[in-house]
C-alpha positions in Angstrom: 64.1 79.1 114.1 66.3 78.2 111.2 65.1 81.4 109.4 66.1 83.5 112.4 69.6 82.0 112.5 70.0 82.8 108.8 68.9 86.3 109.4 71.2 86.7 112.4 74.1 85.3 110.3 73.4 87.7 107.5 73.1 90.6 109.9 76.5 89.6 111.5 78.1 89.4 108.0 76.7 92.8 107.0 77.9 94.3 110.2 81.4 92.8 109.7 81.4 94.1 106.1 80.5 97.6 107.2 83.2 97.6 109.9 85.7 96.2 107.4 84.8 99.0 104.9 85.1 101.6 107.6 88.7 100.3 108.3 89.6 100.7 104.6 88.6 104.3 103.7 88.6 105.8 100.3 89.4 109.5 99.9 92.0 111.9 98.8 95.7 112.4 99.6 95.8 115.4 102.0 99.0 116.8 100.7 101.9 116.5 98.2 103.9 113.4 99.0 107.2 112.5 97.6 107.5 108.9 96.3 110.4 106.8 95.3 108.6 104.3 93.0 105.8 103.1 95.3 107.5 104.0 98.6 106.6 107.2 100.6 107.5 108.3 104.1 106.0 110.7 106.6 109.3 112.6 106.7 108.6 113.4 103.0 112.3 114.0 102.0 113.0 115.4 98.6 115.8 113.3 97.2 117.0 112.7 93.7 114.8 110.3 91.7 111.7 111.1 93.7 108.4 112.2 92.2 105.5 114.0 93.8 102.1 112.4 94.2 99.9 115.5 94.2 97.5 116.5 97.0 94.0 115.6 96.1 95.0 112.3 94.4 92.2 109.8 94.9 93.4 106.9 97.2 92.1 103.8 98.8 93.5 102.3 101.9 94.3 98.7 101.2 95.6 98.0 104.7 97.2 99.6 107.7 99.5 98.6 110.5 101.5 100.4 113.2 104.3 101.3 110.8 102.8 101.3 107.3 99.8 102.5 105.4 99.2 100.5 102.3 97.4 102.5 99.6 96.0 102.0 96.1 96.7 105.0 94.0 95.5 104.7 90.4 95.1 101.0 90.9 98.8 100.6 91.9 100.0 99.7 95.3 102.0 102.3 97.4 103.3 102.2 100.9 103.3 105.3 103.2 105.7 104.4 106.0 105.2 105.9 109.5 108.9 106.4 110.2 108.8 109.4 112.5 105.2 109.8 113.7 104.9 106.6 115.6 103.4 108.4 118.6 100.2 108.5 116.4 98.1 105.3 116.3 97.5 103.8 112.9 94.0 105.2 112.7 95.2 108.7 113.5 98.1 108.4 111.0 95.6 107.3 108.3 93.2 110.2 109.0 96.1 112.7 108.5 96.9 111.5 105.0 93.6 110.1 103.6 90.9 112.8 103.8 87.3 112.6 102.9 87.1 115.9 101.1 89.1 116.6 98.0 91.5 119.4 99.0 91.7 120.6 95.4 88.2 122.1 95.8 89.4 124.4 98.6 92.7 125.1 96.7 90.7 126.3 93.7 89.8 129.5 95.7 93.3 130.3 96.8 95.2 133.2 95.1 97.3 132.1 92.1 100.6 132.6 93.9 99.5 130.2 96.7 98.1 127.6 94.3 101.4 127.7 92.3 103.5 127.3 95.4 101.4 124.3 96.5 101.5 122.7 93.1 105.4 122.9 93.2 105.6 121.8 96.8 107.0 125.1 97.9 106.1 127.8 100.4 105.4 131.6 100.3 104.5 134.3 102.8 100.9 134.4 103.8 100.1 130.7 103.5 97.8 129.3 106.1 98.6 126.1 108.0 96.2 124.2 105.8 98.1 125.4 102.7 101.5 124.5 104.2 100.1 121.0 104.8 98.9 120.7 101.3 102.3 121.8 100.0 104.8 120.0 102.2 102.7 117.4 104.1 102.5 117.1 107.8 105.5 117.9 109.9 106.5 114.7 111.7 104.8 114.5 115.0 107.9 113.4 117.0 109.4 116.9 116.3 106.1 118.8 116.1 103.7 117.5 118.7 101.6 120.6 118.6 100.3 121.7 115.3 99.2 125.0 116.9 102.8 125.9 117.6 104.3 129.0 116.0 107.1 127.1 114.3 106.9 123.8 112.3 110.1 121.8 111.5 110.5 119.9 108.3 113.5 118.3 106.6 114.1 118.4 102.9 117.0 115.9 103.3 118.7 114.4 106.3 120.5 117.6 107.3 118.5 120.3 105.5 116.0 121.5 108.1 113.3 124.0 107.3 111.6 126.0 110.1 108.3 127.5 109.0 107.3 130.4 111.2 103.6 131.5 111.6 102.5 134.9 112.7 99.8 135.6 115.3 97.1 135.1 112.5 98.4 131.6 111.7 100.0 132.6 108.4 103.5 131.9 107.2 105.7 134.9 108.0 109.1 133.5 107.2 111.1 130.3 106.9 114.6 129.5 108.2 116.8 127.2 106.1 120.3 127.1 104.6 120.7 129.2 101.4 120.3 126.3 98.9 117.3 124.8 100.7 115.6 128.2 100.9 116.1 128.8 97.2 114.4 125.4 96.5 111.4 125.8 98.8 110.7 129.5 99.1 108.7 131.6 96.6 109.5 135.3 97.2 
């Protein structure tokens, strides 16, 4: 009887450990994310002093809550704040940004112009939705509830909106932005 209780306790511990491990996935960053020190936001503004954590960077989820995703990147703690996509639950938010497959593998097959645009967090005509995500990150869900929409809205800074238009084939046909923002994000 004592042996059975020990086995049951070990099985319960193992099940809890597996569930805990599933709650803390390891994977890769889906997309280029701008960071100010160790802070990132789903809006992914490009402000002075920020650096890019490149898509495909190995990450481990250290914790998650309704407003923050705590990550380990290169052994250092980072926080990805869910500032504008709060309609997504924490699990869905995490699944957007931490992916199981390294996106750099798919990107290796892209044409040079597309790879260069993604590496510099910019856009060019003919990019697919997947390539736009790698380059700029996800558009915030509060402004873009349908990722199948023909236009995605991003903000480079508070008042610098970028509208990315997709053609019927799901490829970037054009962007709308003020002249300076367009020069900073568009590769002709």
